[in-house]
N, C-alpha and C positions, 0 to 999 in steps of 0.2 A: 982429568978429574973434571977440569970445567967443561968439556965437550958432555962428560956424563951429565954434570950439576944442568948444564942447561937442556939436557933432554927430560930430563923427569921434569924443570917448569913447563918445560912444550907437554907434557901428556898430563901433567897435573890442569893443567888452562885445558887442557882438548876435554878432559875428564870433565870438568866444572860446568863448562858449555855444554857436553852432553847431556848430563845430572838437570840441569836446570834449562833446557831450553825453551819449552813451555811459554816458564815465564820468561825471558827474556825476549821471547816473539810479541807476548801481552803487550811487555817496558815498550817495545821499538815502536806498535801502533799506535800506542797513546800517545808518547812523543809526536810523533811525525802530524799525530789526527790535530794536536795541542797548538804544534807551532804552526798547523795548515789554518788552523781557525785565527792565529794571530795574526795572520800574514792578511789573511779577507781582509779584517777588521781594521787594520792600518791603513789597510787599500794597494798592498804589494800583489795582491795575486788576484783572479778574478775567476768566478765561474768559468766553467766551458760553455764557447760560445754555440757549442753545437745544442746545450742544452737550455737554450734559452726557448720561446715560444714568443709566436706572435697570435693576437688574440682579436680579430672580429667581430662582425654581426650582418647576417644576411635578412633580409626582410622578405621575410616569405608571404606567398598568394594562396597557401591555403591553410587553413584551421583544422587541427585534428581533433575529436571527439571520441566518448565513447558511450558507448550502448551494451545493450542486456541483446539475446538474442531475442525476437518478437516471431508472434503467429502471424502477421500480417503489417502491412504498414496501411491498410484500410481505415482513415479514422473514426468513419461512421460503428464499427464493430470492434477495432480491435478497445483491449480495457488495461492494455501496458504504459505505463505511464512514459518510456522514451517515446513512444507512438504519440498520444498524447501533444508531448514537447514538437516534436517534430514537424509534426501538422501545422503547426501555426508559421514554419518555414515554410511550407510548401503548399497554403491554402489562405485564404483570406476572408473573409466574415461580412455580416453585413455591420454589425459592432464592432468594437472591440474595448476590456479594459486598459488605461493609464496605470500610474505604479501606487495612484491613488485612491483607484477602484473606481476613477469616473468615467460613464460610457462616452467613446468616444465615436463616430461615422470613419465606417473606413471605408468601403465599395460602396456606402449612401452616400450622391449629393445633396439629398434637403428631405425631410422629414416633420410632418403634422402627428400631433398627439393629439387621443380625446377616452382619459383618465374615465369618463362618468360612461363612455361605450365602451374601455377597452380595447381601442384598436390604433392601429398605427400608420400613418401611411407616408410610402417611401418611392421617392424618386429618387435611383439608382444611379451611379458613374457613367456614362458611355466609353471610357476609356480602356475599362476593365476586359484585362482578354484572358482568356486557360491559356498552357504553356505549348498548348496544341496549335495558339493562334487563334481559335475559336472567342468569340466576345458573350461576355457572362452578361446574362438578362435575370429577368421578373420567371421566366419559367425556368434555370436551375434553381433557384433559388425555392421553389414551389417543388419542386423534383427534391432536390436536398428535403427539405422537408417531411414530403411525404414518404420517403427513402426510411427518416430515421422515426420514424413513426411504426413503420413498416415489419423494421428492425425491432423495435419493441424495450423491452425494460433492460434488456440485455446490452443495450448498446451507451455509450455513455453520456451522448447529449439526449435523449427520450428525456428526459429530467425538464429539459428547457423546453422543450417542442411541444413535449404532449399538454402544454396549457393555451395551446393556440387549437382553437376549431376550425379556422377556413383562412386561404389567399383566397384574395380576389385582383387576376392581374385584370389592370385598365388599361394599357402602353408595352411595346416592348421594351420598356426602363421606369413601371411605375407598376407599384403594386398597396394593396390593403391585405394588412395583417391583424385576422381579428383573434382576440383572446376569448377564450371559452369561460375567464371570469375576469370582470375588470380591477378584482384585487391581483391578481396572479401577472398582471399585464406589467411587468417592468421591462425597459430595454433590453436590461443585461438577461433576458433571459434569450435574445436573437445576437446571440454569438458565437457562432459556429462555423464548422469549416463548411463550404460552396463547393459540391460537385457538378460535373456538367454532365446535363439531363441528356445528351448525344454518346457522352464518349466515357461513359462508368461500368466496371466492370465487379463486382461486388467480391470476385473471386482472383481480382488481380493486385498484385503491389503495384502496381504501376496509375493508380489512381492519379486522373488530370488534375491540375487546382490551379488558381490563379496568383500565388504568392511570392515570396521574391525568390524561389529558389526554386528549381526541377531538380527532381532523378535523374542521374548520373548512367546510374551501375547499381546494381546488389546484387550483393549475394548473403541470402541472410545468415552464414555461419564463417565472413569476414570482414564485410565491408558495407555501409550505402554511402556512395557519393553525389553528394548535390552541387549542382554547378549555377552560377544568376540563371533566371527566369527573364530568355531576355525581350519577353513580352510585358513585364513586370508593369505596372503603372506608376509604380511608385520609384524612389532612386534606387536609382541600380546599387547591387551590391557589389563590394569591393573585393571580395575574395571567395574561395569555394571553399565548401565544408567536406570533411570525411571521416564521418563514423568510423571507428572499429567497435567490431560487434565482441565481449570482452566476458571469456565464461566466469569474468570474477569482478563485477565493478569495485568491488572493497581495495581493493591496489592501485588505482587509479594514481594516486597520487604518486606511486613509487614511482609507473611511467613518466608523470610528468619530468620526475629528475633526470631523463633519458630524453627531454622535448620529444616523446609521442603521444604526450596529451598534451593540448595546447588550455584549456580550463574549463574546468565541471565544479557545479555544485552539490555542497558536501551537506548533511545534516546530523553531519555525528558530531554529539556536543563536543571533541576534541579537534575537533579541524582544522583550527586558527591555531593549536599548537603541534600538531601534526606539520602543516603547512609552514611555521616557522622553522622547524627540524631541518624541513629540508630546503632550507631558502626559497620559499614559492613564494607568489602575494597572496591576498587573501583580502576581502572585503566582506560587513558584515552585511543579509539583507532580511530584512522582514518577512516572517513565515505569516499563516495564516492562522498558528497555531498557537490558543487563547488560554492564560491559567488564571485562575481565578478561585478568589475567596467570596462563597454563597452564606447568604444571610437566611437563618429560619425566621421567615415573619408572626409565624404563630407560635414564637417564646416571645411571650413580652416584655423580656428586655432586652431583645433584638427589635423587637419593633418599633425603639426607637428611635430616632434617626440620632439624635445625637451619641446614642450606643454604639452605632456600627461606625460612623463619625470618626468616635476617640478610636474602634480599632485600625480603621486604618492609619492612623494617629499616630497607634503604636507600632504600626511595623516600618521599617529599615526595607523598603523594596530594593534599592539598589543593594544593598548587603545579601539578598536574598539571589539576586539575579548572580553576584561574583560567587557568592561559596555554596548555591545548590544549586546552580546552573549553569555552573562550568565557566559564568560569564555569556554566555549563547544567549541574552535577552535585550528587549530594551520596553522602559518602561513606556507608560501609556496613559494618557488624560480620560479613554473612555474605553469600555469592552469593546467599541469597537476598534474599527484597524486600526493602527498609530497615522494619525494625518489624513483621515478618511475620506474624500472626499476632496479635498485640495486645502483640507481646514487647519488649521496651525495645533501642532501637539508638543504641549508646555509639557509632557511628562507625568509623571505622580501629584495628582491632585493633592492628594494629603499625606506629603512629605513629612519625614518620621517629626514628630513633636512630642515626648514624651507628655511635657507639663500643659501644652495645649489638649491632648487628651484625656488627661487628671481632669481640668477644668469644664469638658465639656461632658465627663462621667460626674462631676460633682454636682451640675447646671441639669442633670436627667434624675438627680435624686439620689446618687451612689457615694457613701462615703465609708470610710474605712475608721467607725465609732470606737472599739474596741482596739485599736491600732496591733494589731495582727500582723496585718501589710495585704489583709484582703478585705476585696468595699463589702457593704449591708447595703440595702434598699432600706426602707423605710418602717419594716418589721421588724430588722434585723438577721435577715435570710441572707448568708453570703452571696454573691454572683461566683457563680459557678458554669461551663461551658464546656460542652465535649466537642471536639473538631474529628469529623469525618473522615478519613483519606481510604487513598485505593492502596492496598498494600502490596501489588504487584509494580507499582512505581518508586522506585527505590526517590528520588528527585522530591518527588511531592510528601514522602515519610519524613525525609527531612528538610523539607521546607517546614510541614507542622510540626518541628520541633523546638524550628527556628521561632515561627507565628506566637507557643505555645510560651515559649520565653518573652516573648515581647509584651506580652499580653498579662502575666504574671507581674509581670513591673511596673504597673498600672493597679494590679488589685485584684485582677479577676482570674480565677481559682478557672482552670485550662486541663483537662484530660484529652487524650489525642485515644480514638475508636481505628485500629485499624484491620478493613475486610480485606476479603479477597475478589475481585471481580465482578462476579455476580453476586455476590452478598451485596457489596457496595453497590450497585446500581438498582439493585431493590431497595435500599437504605434512602436512594435518594428520591428515587418512584415515592417510597411512602412517605415522604418527610419526617425519616426515622433520625434526625441529628439538629444541632444549632449553629453549627458552622459545617461546610465542608468544602474541601478545598478538589477542585473540579479542571477539567479543560477540556476547551473546544477546537476539532481543527476542523476550520469554516471553508465553506467551498467559495470560489471566489467571487459569488454574489454577494455572498452577506448578509443571507438574507438569519435574519437575529428575531424574528415571530416568536419561533416557541422557546425563546426565554422570556417572553413575558404574556404573554396567549394565557387565557381565564384559566390554566391547568397548569399552570408551570410550578416547577419543585420547590421555589422555597415560598410560596403565596403569596408572591407579592399580587399587589393589584392598582394601578394606575389607568385609568382610564384613558390621560392625555397623552402616559406614553406609550399606552394599547393607538393611538388614533395617529401619534406620527410614526412610529416604526411597520402601523399597515401600509399609511401612505408612503412608506420610501420602496416599497414593494409595488406600486402601482403604474400607469402608463404616463411619465412625468419624463422633462427636460431633465440635462445634467443640473442646469442651474436652479430650475425650481428641486429639486431633488435635495441637493447642499442647503437651500435656504432652510427647506423642512427639518434634516439632520443638525442645521445651527440651531433648530428649536428647541430639538430631541435631547444635543447632548449634553448645557448645562442642569438643566432638568432632573438626568440622570448621576452626574457630580453632585448635585446636594439630596436628591434620596438615598442614592448609595444602594442599590438593591443586589450589587454583584461589585465585588472591588478586583480593579486587573492588576496582577503583582507582576506582571509582565508577556510577552509576545516573543513566542522565541525565535530567536534566528537562526539563519542558516551560513555559510560559508560561499561566496563565490569564490576560486583557487584560481590562479593563473600563473602561465611560464614568469618569470624574472620580467623579462624583457617586453609588455604585453601592452597594447593599449585598445580604449573603447572608449567611447561616445556616453555610452546609456550602461547603465549597470541589467543585472535581470531580474525580475521579480518571481516572487513563488509559485507561481500560476504560468511563466514561459519563463524557461531557463536559458533561453537562447537569445533573448529579447536584446536588440540591437547589435547583434552577433555580425549586421550586415557591414558594419565599420569595424572590426577586431582584427589586430595584426598584430604580428609578433616578431622578434627576431632572433634569429637562430644563433650560437655561438658556433664560432666559426675558429679553431685551434691550427697552423700552421709552423709547421717547426722550422725553424734559422738552419739553415742551410752550415756546412763547416766550413770558417773564413783560414 
């Protein structure tokens, strides 16, 4: 009997295990995991040695960059933006622009300007050589100008060179450039890539230049490799550049996480957030894209300076930049480029001040007589305005709404008129607006004469401003040009024909362990790349001990 009972118990135990086997296995695993965790926390058990890794960093002498497939690398004929930027690495110019758009000599040793005659006498450096070892002379400069003129308006530099009447060579390295009109004789028209007169083939991708880099190899479907130009007259690059031809450059940030691309400039509004999500570094650089508010001077209310200033004081520019432009903007004390020609950019001249705005409106003769929250003029007529905006630009529509809210706070009744692009352009041209939200994408020369000419859209007239703006586009030295701008700037701030809401910013995105001595600019996105360097992450698995 005892043996029989014992057998029955064994059977019942076996039967229990069989029916609950899954639950038992899960319980054992959980218990074992818990005990292991406790042991590790107490320090009784250490992670497996074979799972440990060693991370080191290797300094790389190659910078990996992205480019689109292009038709040709010839900078005098190509309309591709990649060629425009890359050409500044392969070619040198008579002059170049610094990060504040001031003109500086590049291959010019010395120069004299004659503003009245519209001419520039140039003495070239004698140590500048092309990548084939030949010297750059005045004849090469003249040949470049003639080639650009022969290519015509389809070329990217025709707008600059078409203003030149003739080039007179007086010596191997001496020349005088005569402009057709002294009013167009600015030195920043002499910023173009110089080709070799004796080694130029319009149909070849291997156009010889005298910049810091030279083409090592090129496959228009795969890559463009640039090595330091051993004949370069300046400081030699410390690296090599490897451009990868991508079918879709919008995927560049993803390639950076794999260290396949080292750096690039993004114009996307969400570039900062995207870079942060991918643990990439980012720096903001100012663009040439101005966002502004224009005032119609044919409107009797807006013709008063105090009203324009009051409107500016009612607007919170920093909030607009943050809320409507995704933080991708910088405030400026002028409609000219922030810090133009090396002047100080103090930010928004009319920081938001609702009381100050109301005081200015009162001084202009507008008060809320019937206390309904809206201002009236001396005849009891309500102050009302319409903001014209392009319906195809969501950021500007949102900005118009924000400005309307601010103006209502100081008693101005505001409506928004949103039109399609063609209708919007017609309305601006015909002056069918009170206020309008506009944008300009300026060339690096920053010639703003169109905004202040006698036929300008807002009906603004000021001969002093016109004189200063026109003088800045004549043949002046850097110092004299800056002096004129320093006279112009306070007049524009006081008169306020246009109110700068912001200049958009671009994002310079790099891999985490990246160093560089100089930031790119909107017109030279590889500025300073000669000193760029980075460290590649190297992960080594430890051997089992």
